[in-house]
C-alpha positions as CSV (number, residue, x, y, z in Angstrom):
1,X,18.9,-0.3,-16.9
2,X,15.9,-1.2,-19.0
3,X,13.7,-3.9,-17.5
4,X,13.1,-7.0,-19.6
5,X,10.3,-7.4,-22.1
6,X,8.4,-9.5,-19.5
7,X,7.5,-6.0,-18.1
8,X,8.1,-3.7,-21.1
9,X,5.8,-5.7,-23.5
10,X,4.1,-2.6,-24.7
11,X,5.1,1.1,-25.2
12,X,2.6,2.3,-22.5
13,X,3.9,0.9,-19.2
14,X,3.5,3.4,-16.3
15,X,3.5,3.8,-12.5
16,X,5.5,0.9,-11.2
17,X,5.2,-0.2,-7.6
18,X,7.7,-2.7,-6.2
19,X,6.8,-5.3,-3.5
20,X,9.3,-6.5,-0.9
21,X,10.2,-9.7,-2.9
22,X,11.0,-7.6,-6.0
23,X,7.8,-8.3,-7.9
24,X,6.7,-5.2,-9.9
25,X,3.1,-4.0,-10.3
26,X,2.2,-1.4,-13.0
27,X,-0.4,-0.2,-15.4
28,X,-0.5,-0.6,-19.2
29,X,-2.9,0.7,-21.8
30,X,-4.1,-2.7,-23.0
31,X,-7.8,-2.5,-22.1
32,X,-10.9,-1.7,-24.1
33,X,-10.3,1.4,-26.2
34,X,-6.8,1.8,-24.7
35,X,-8.0,1.9,-21.1
36,X,-5.4,1.1,-18.5
37,X,-5.2,-2.3,-16.8
38,X,-3.2,-3.3,-13.8
39,X,-0.4,-5.9,-14.1
40,X,2.1,-7.8,-12.0
41,X,5.4,-9.4,-13.0
42,X,6.4,-11.7,-10.3
43,X,10.1,-11.9,-9.4
44,X,11.0,-15.5,-9.2
45,X,14.3,-17.4,-9.5
46,X,16.1,-14.1,-9.9
47,X,14.1,-13.2,-13.0
48,X,11.0,-11.2,-13.8
49,X,8.2,-13.5,-15.0
50,X,5.9,-12.5,-17.9
51,X,3.5,-9.9,-16.6
52,X,-0.1,-10.9,-16.1
53,X,-3.2,-8.7,-15.7
54,X,-4.6,-8.7,-12.2
55,X,-7.9,-10.6,-12.0
56,X,-9.9,-7.5,-10.8
57,X,-8.7,-5.3,-13.6
58,X,-10.2,-6.7,-16.9
59,X,-9.8,-3.6,-19.0
60,X,-13.4,-2.4,-18.9
61,X,-12.5,0.6,-16.7
62,X,-9.5,2.9,-16.3
63,X,-7.5,1.4,-13.5
64,X,-4.4,3.5,-12.8
65,X,-1.7,4.4,-10.4
66,X,-1.6,1.5,-8.1
67,X,0.4,1.1,-4.9
68,X,1.1,-2.2,-3.3
69,X,1.7,-3.3,0.3
70,X,5.3,-4.7,0.7
71,X,3.8,-8.1,1.5
72,X,1.3,-7.9,-1.4
73,X,-1.6,-8.2,1.0
74,X,-3.5,-5.2,-0.5
75,X,-3.4,-2.7,-3.4
76,X,-4.8,0.8,-3.5
77,X,-5.5,2.2,-7.0
78,X,-7.5,4.9,-8.8
79,X,-10.4,3.9,-11.1
80,X,-13.5,5.3,-12.8
81,X,-15.4,2.1,-12.1
82,X,-18.7,2.3,-10.4
83,X,-19.6,4.1,-8.2
84,X,-16.9,6.5,-9.3
85,X,-17.9,6.7,-12.9
86,X,-17.6,10.6,-13.1
87,X,-14.1,10.8,-11.8
88,X,-11.1,8.7,-10.7
89,X,-11.6,7.6,-7.1
90,X,-9.6,5.4,-4.8
91,X,-10.2,1.7,-4.3
92,X,-8.6,-0.9,-2.1
93,X,-8.4,-4.6,-2.9
94,X,-7.2,-7.4,-0.6
95,X,-5.3,-10.6,-1.4
96,X,-6.0,-13.7,0.8
97,X,-4.4,-17.1,0.2
98,X,-2.8,-15.8,-3.0
99,X,-6.1,-14.7,-4.5
100,X,-7.2,-11.1,-5.2
101,X,-10.7,-10.1,-4.1
102,X,-13.0,-7.5,-5.5
103,X,-12.1,-3.8,-5.1
104,X,-13.7,-1.8,-2.4
105,X,-14.5,1.9,-2.9
106,X,-13.0,4.1,-0.2
107,X,-16.2,6.1,0.1
108,X,-17.5,9.6,-0.3
109,X,-15.4,11.0,2.5
110,X,-12.3,10.4,0.4
111,X,-13.6,10.2,-3.2
112,X,-15.7,13.5,-3.1
113,X,-12.5,15.4,-4.0
114,X,-12.7,14.7,-7.7
115,X,-9.9,12.9,-9.6
116,X,-7.4,11.3,-7.3
117,X,-4.2,10.1,-8.8
118,X,-0.6,8.9,-8.0
119,X,-1.4,7.0,-4.8
120,X,1.7,6.0,-2.9
121,X,1.9,4.0,0.3
122,X,4.1,5.4,3.1
123,X,6.8,3.5,4.9
124,X,4.6,2.9,7.9
125,X,2.4,0.6,5.7
126,X,-0.9,2.5,6.3
127,X,-0.4,6.2,5.4
128,X,-1.6,6.8,1.8
129,X,-0.4,9.8,-0.1
130,X,-2.0,11.0,-3.3
131,X,-2.3,14.0,-5.7
132,X,-5.5,15.9,-6.2
133,X,-6.5,19.5,-7.2
134,X,-9.3,19.8,-4.7
135,X,-10.0,23.4,-3.5
136,X,-11.0,23.8,0.1
137,X,-14.1,25.9,0.1
138,X,-14.3,29.0,2.4
139,X,-16.0,28.8,5.7
140,X,-18.8,31.3,6.6
141,X,-19.3,33.6,8.3
142,X,-15.9,35.2,7.6
143,X,-13.8,37.4,9.8
144,X,-11.1,39.8,8.6
145,X,-8.4,37.4,9.7
146,X,-10.0,34.3,8.1
147,X,-10.5,36.2,4.9
148,X,-6.8,37.2,4.9
149,X,-5.8,33.6,5.6
150,X,-8.0,32.4,2.8
151,X,-6.4,34.8,0.4
152,X,-2.9,33.6,1.4
153,X,-4.0,30.0,0.9
154,X,-5.3,30.9,-2.6
155,X,-2.0,32.5,-3.5
156,X,0.0,29.5,-2.3
157,X,-1.6,26.0,-2.3
158,X,-5.4,26.3,-2.4
159,X,-5.3,27.4,-6.1
160,X,-6.8,24.5,-8.0
161,X,-3.5,23.0,-8.9
162,X,-2.5,19.5,-7.7
163,X,-1.4,19.1,-4.1
164,X,-0.3,16.1,-2.1
165,X,-2.8,14.9,0.4
166,X,-2.7,11.9,2.8
167,X,-5.2,9.6,4.6
168,X,-4.7,6.8,7.1
169,X,-5.8,3.5,5.7
170,X,-6.0,1.9,9.2
171,X,-9.8,1.7,9.1
172,X,-9.7,-0.3,5.9
173,X,-6.8,-2.5,7.0
174,X,-8.3,-3.4,10.4
175,X,-10.2,-6.4,8.9
176,X,-7.0,-7.7,7.3
177,X,-4.3,-6.8,9.9
178,X,-6.6,-6.3,13.0
179,X,-4.0,-7.4,15.5
180,X,-1.3,-5.2,14.0
181,X,-2.7,-1.8,13.5
182,X,-2.2,0.1,16.7
183,X,-1.7,-3.2,18.7
184,X,1.5,-4.6,17.3
185,X,3.0,-5.5,20.7
186,X,-0.2,-7.2,21.9
187,X,-0.2,-9.4,18.7
188,X,3.3,-10.8,19.4
189,X,3.7,-14.3,20.9
190,X,4.9,-14.0,24.5
191,X,8.5,-15.0,25.2
192,X,8.5,-18.3,26.9
193,X,5.6,-19.7,24.8
194,X,7.8,-21.7,22.5
195,X,4.9,-23.1,20.6
196,X,3.4,-19.8,19.6
197,X,4.0,-18.5,16.1
198,X,2.4,-15.7,14.0
199,X,1.7,-15.6,10.3
200,X,4.6,-13.1,10.1
201,X,7.0,-15.9,10.8
202,X,7.8,-14.8,14.4
203,X,8.6,-17.4,17.0
204,X,8.8,-16.9,20.7
205,X,11.9,-18.1,22.5
206,X,12.6,-18.0,26.3
207,X,13.4,-14.3,26.5
208,X,13.3,-13.0,22.9
209,X,11.7,-13.5,19.5
210,X,13.1,-15.1,16.3
211,X,12.2,-14.0,12.8
212,X,12.1,-16.4,9.9
213,X,13.8,-15.5,6.7
214,X,10.4,-15.1,5.1
215,X,6.9,-14.3,6.5
216,X,3.4,-13.6,5.2
217,X,3.0,-10.3,7.1
218,X,5.4,-7.4,7.2
219,X,3.8,-5.2,9.9
220,X,4.9,-7.2,13.0
221,X,8.3,-7.8,11.6
222,X,8.7,-4.1,10.9
223,X,7.5,-3.3,14.5
224,X,10.1,-5.6,16.0
225,X,13.0,-4.4,13.9
226,X,12.0,-0.8,14.6
227,X,11.4,-1.0,18.3
228,X,13.7,-3.7,19.5
229,X,17.4,-4.7,19.3
230,X,18.1,-7.0,16.4
231,X,21.1,-9.4,16.0
232,X,22.0,-11.9,13.4
233,X,21.1,-15.4,14.5
234,X,23.5,-17.1,12.0
235,X,23.4,-20.8,11.2
236,X,21.6,-22.5,8.5
237,X,18.2,-22.8,10.1
238,X,15.0,-21.0,9.1
239,X,15.5,-18.2,11.7
240,X,17.8,-15.4,10.5
241,X,17.2,-12.7,13.2
242,X,16.9,-12.7,16.9
243,X,15.1,-9.8,18.6
244,X,15.7,-8.7,22.2
245,X,14.2,-5.8,24.2
246,X,16.4,-2.7,24.0
247,X,18.5,-2.0,26.9
């Protein structure tokens, strides 16, 4: 099925990324001299709204291949904007209170590999996969066995063609989701504290948690649904799942 003209408004629409609410992010060659810009078409009232360029992507640089967090709290994309003017490097940008901030370069430890493209966020919400043709240099001094291993690698993957690499975004997400990365259980309201509620829409009941139908943060909700027993709460209230310890 072809998506509507709200998204396909030009003949150069590429690299879609879909948020949990159905909104679609993508790139289109509408910038200066045909440079790529990043766009979003919000999915509202069961329809895609006219796509709008993201505020941090004005078309002065080549911004490509974005991936978006399910809750739209951050985006990672490739760009040749400073300081990566010689190649496409990875940048992360955060959204707070519905407003996108300024992109942050992921730094030389990541972006020294040359052009990095096709960034994709893994299902855990913090592992980032991307494509790059980086060649791992040989280590010296060499032994006979290390030379043979290097030759095998050259004949298989370490040959200058694109491979899939991954990094953990947790260090860059700690300022945004500090209670969640590595400490999801500690960030939950304690059962019995009926007045506690997290931004993820999680309420503490006497011996279990309740999830609202919607929430601002996906990480805690995913942690609960993955690690605990979930049942339908039913009814017409705002809570639609009840979560109990397994067992």
